[in-house]
C-alpha positions in Angstrom: -0.1 -0.1 0.2 3.0 2.4 0.4 3.8 2.2 -2.9 0.3 2.7 -4.1 0.3 6.2 -2.0 3.8 7.2 -3.2 2.4 6.7 -7.0 -0.6 8.7 -6.1 1.7 11.5 -4.2 4.2 11.4 -7.6 1.2 12.0 -9.6 0.0 15.1 -7.9 3.0 16.6 -7.2 3.8 16.3 -10.5 0.5 17.8 -11.7 1.0 20.4 -9.3 4.6 21.5 -10.6 3.4 21.6 -14.1 0.6 23.9 -13.2 2.9 26.3 -11.4 5.2 26.5 -14.4 2.4 27.0 -17.0 0.9 29.7 -15.1 4.5 31.5 -14.3 4.7 31.3 -18.3 1.3 32.8 -18.9 2.2 35.5 -16.3 5.3 36.6 -18.2 3.7 36.8 -21.7 4.0 40.3 -22.3 7.9 40.4 -20.7 10.3 41.5 -23.2 12.6 38.5 -24.2 11.1 36.2 -21.5 12.2 32.5 -22.1 9.6 29.9 -21.1 10.0 26.7 -19.2 8.7 23.5 -20.0 8.9 20.5 -17.9 9.5 16.7 -18.8 8.9 13.6 -16.8 12.2 11.7 -15.8 12.6 9.0 -13.5 15.5 9.2 -11.1 16.7 6.9 -8.6 16.2 8.2 -5.1 19.1 8.0 -2.6 17.1 5.8 0.2 18.1 2.0 1.4 15.9 0.6 -1.6 17.3 3.3 -4.2 14.1 3.1 -5.5 12.9 5.1 -8.8 10.9 8.0 -8.4 9.1 10.2 -11.2 10.3 14.1 -11.0 9.7 16.9 -13.2 12.4 18.6 -14.9 12.4 21.8 -16.1 13.6 23.1 -19.4 14.2 27.0 -20.6 13.0 27.1 -24.4 15.4 29.0 -26.4 13.0 29.8 -29.0 13.2 33.3 -30.3 10.4 35.7 -29.9 8.8 37.9 -32.5 10.4 41.5 -32.6 8.1 44.4 -32.4 8.9 48.0 -32.7 8.7 50.1 -29.4 10.2 53.5 -30.5 12.5 53.3 -27.5 15.9 54.7 -27.9 17.7 52.5 -25.5 15.3 49.4 -26.6 17.4 46.6 -28.4 16.5 43.4 -29.9 18.6 40.7 -30.9 17.9 39.2 -34.4 19.1 36.1 -34.5 20.6 33.8 -31.8 22.6 35.6 -29.1 22.2 37.1 -25.7 22.9 40.5 -23.8 25.5 40.3 -20.7 24.4 42.1 -17.6 26.4 42.8 -14.5 25.3 42.5 -10.8 26.4 42.4 -7.6 25.8 38.4 -8.3 27.8 38.4 -11.2 27.0 38.1 -15.0 23.7 37.2 -16.4 22.3 36.9 -19.8 19.5 37.8 -21.0 17.1 38.6 -24.4 15.4 41.4 -22.5 16.7 44.5 -24.4 14.7 47.1 -22.4 17.5 49.5 -21.3 17.7 52.6 -19.2 20.3 55.2 -19.3 21.9 56.2 -16.0 23.3 59.7 -15.0 27.0 58.5 -16.0 25.5 57.0 -19.4 25.5 53.3 -18.4 22.7 51.2 -19.7 20.7 49.5 -17.1 18.9 46.5 -17.9 16.7 43.8 -15.6 16.9 44.5 -12.2 19.0 47.8 -12.6 22.1 45.6 -14.0 24.6 46.9 -16.3 24.9 45.9 -19.8 28.5 44.6 -20.8 30.4 45.9 -23.6 32.1 43.2 -25.8 35.6 45.0 -25.1 34.8 44.5 -21.1 33.2 46.7 -18.5 30.1 48.7 -18.6 28.3 49.8 -21.7 28.6 53.7 -21.6 26.8 56.0 -24.1 28.0 59.4 -23.5 25.7 62.3 -23.7 24.5 62.8 -27.1 25.4 59.9 -28.3 22.3 57.2 -28.7 23.1 55.6 -32.3 23.8 51.8 -32.0 24.4 49.9 -35.2 23.5 46.6 -36.2 26.3 45.0 -35.3 26.1 46.1 -31.8 28.6 49.3 -32.0 28.1 52.5 -30.5 29.1 55.1 -33.1 30.4 58.9 -32.9 30.3 60.1 -36.8 32.7 57.5 -38.2 34.6 56.5 -34.7 33.3 53.1 -33.0 33.1 54.0 -29.2 32.5 50.8 -27.8 30.6 47.7 -29.1 27.5 45.7 -27.0 28.9 42.2 -25.6 26.5 39.4 -27.5 27.4 36.0 -26.7 25.9 32.3 -27.0 26.6 29.3 -25.2 28.6 26.1 -26.4 26.9 22.7 -25.9 24.9 24.0 -22.7 21.6 24.8 -21.5 21.4 27.9 -19.3 20.0 27.6 -15.8 17.6 30.3 -14.6 18.7 33.3 -12.4 17.2 36.1 -10.9 14.4 38.4 -12.2 14.1 35.9 -15.2 17.6 36.0 -16.2 19.9 33.0 -17.3 23.0 31.6 -15.5 25.6 29.4 -17.3 29.0 28.1 -16.6 31.5 31.0 -17.7 33.7 28.6 -19.4 30.7 28.0 -21.9 30.4 31.2 -23.0 31.3 32.3 -26.3 31.5 35.9 -27.8 29.6 36.4 -31.4 31.5 38.0 -34.0 28.4 39.1 -36.2 25.3 39.7 -34.1 22.2 41.6 -35.7 21.1 44.1 -33.3 17.8 46.1 -34.0 17.6 49.5 -32.0 14.2 50.9 -31.3 12.8 47.1 -30.9 12.2 44.7 -28.4 11.8 40.6 -28.6 8.5 39.6 -27.4 8.4 36.5 -24.9 8.5 33.0 -26.7 5.6 31.9 -24.4 2.8 30.4 -26.7 -0.5 30.7 -25.1 -2.3 27.8 -26.4 0.3 25.4 -25.6 0.5 26.8 -21.9 -3.5 26.1 -21.7 -3.0 22.7 -22.7 -0.1 22.1 -20.6 -2.6 23.5 -17.6 -5.6 21.3 -18.8 -3.4 18.2 -18.6 -2.1 19.2 -15.3 -5.5 19.2 -14.1 -6.6 16.1 -15.6 -3.5 14.5 -14.0 -4.4 15.9 -10.5 -7.7 14.2 -11.1 -6.1 11.1 -11.8 -3.9 10.9 -8.6 -7.0 12.3 -6.5 -9.1 9.3 -7.6 -6.2 7.0 -6.9 -6.1 8.4 -3.5 -10.0 7.8 -3.3 -9.4 4.3 -4.3 -6.9 3.7 -1.5 -9.0 5.3 1.2 -11.8 3.0 -0.1 -9.8 -0.1 0.3 -8.3 0.9 3.7 -12.0 1.5 4.9 -13.1 -1.6 3.7 -9.9 -3.6 5.0 -10.6 -1.6 8.7 -14.2 -3.1 8.6 -13.6 -6.5 7.6 -10.8 -6.8 10.3 -12.9 -5.3 12.8 -16.0 -7.7 11.8 -13.8 -10.6 11.9 -12.1 -10.0 15.4 -15.7 -9.5 16.7 
């Protein structure tokens, strides 16, 4: 009976995780550059005395690009194709497709959570007063002079992890600078959340939860019958 309860509990837990993930994706459908997460079931061996397998939900970040939309923002940037912006915060370096930036009093471009956009040459990306033109290759230009270039990177054979504020984390050894990125100023990338797929995921999670609940009801019924039978026998 113990395994029966564990199976039902695993189904309920898996359904809850899937529902929460779908709800999180839907809540961020209007967040620029948001990368949706999807879960798949995987059987892992639990490190106990019996080393029993257990079904768990493994979240995977979708790297499918979102659609680019004009925003008109002077410091709004979108990557057309592959690649990620690099942001520096107190916690270290993070990566994002969200190109919604603001300029502080020192000319630094601030991204998600007030983190600093990084330059390809190293350090923070700084736009001097009066300069706001960024070429499609990420170069900040002053006439014919290239003042700086935005760092755009990709990841080598590794999927990023979830970081704070919807940002991505990855082992620095797997980060590769891109030589020929394409950046569009005055545009933002939409999230890659597919509302239809998320609604289907929610419905599937509800159905699986109902299955787990029915299993628990069957278990309760069997236990009730067993107790009644033992009680009659002992009487």
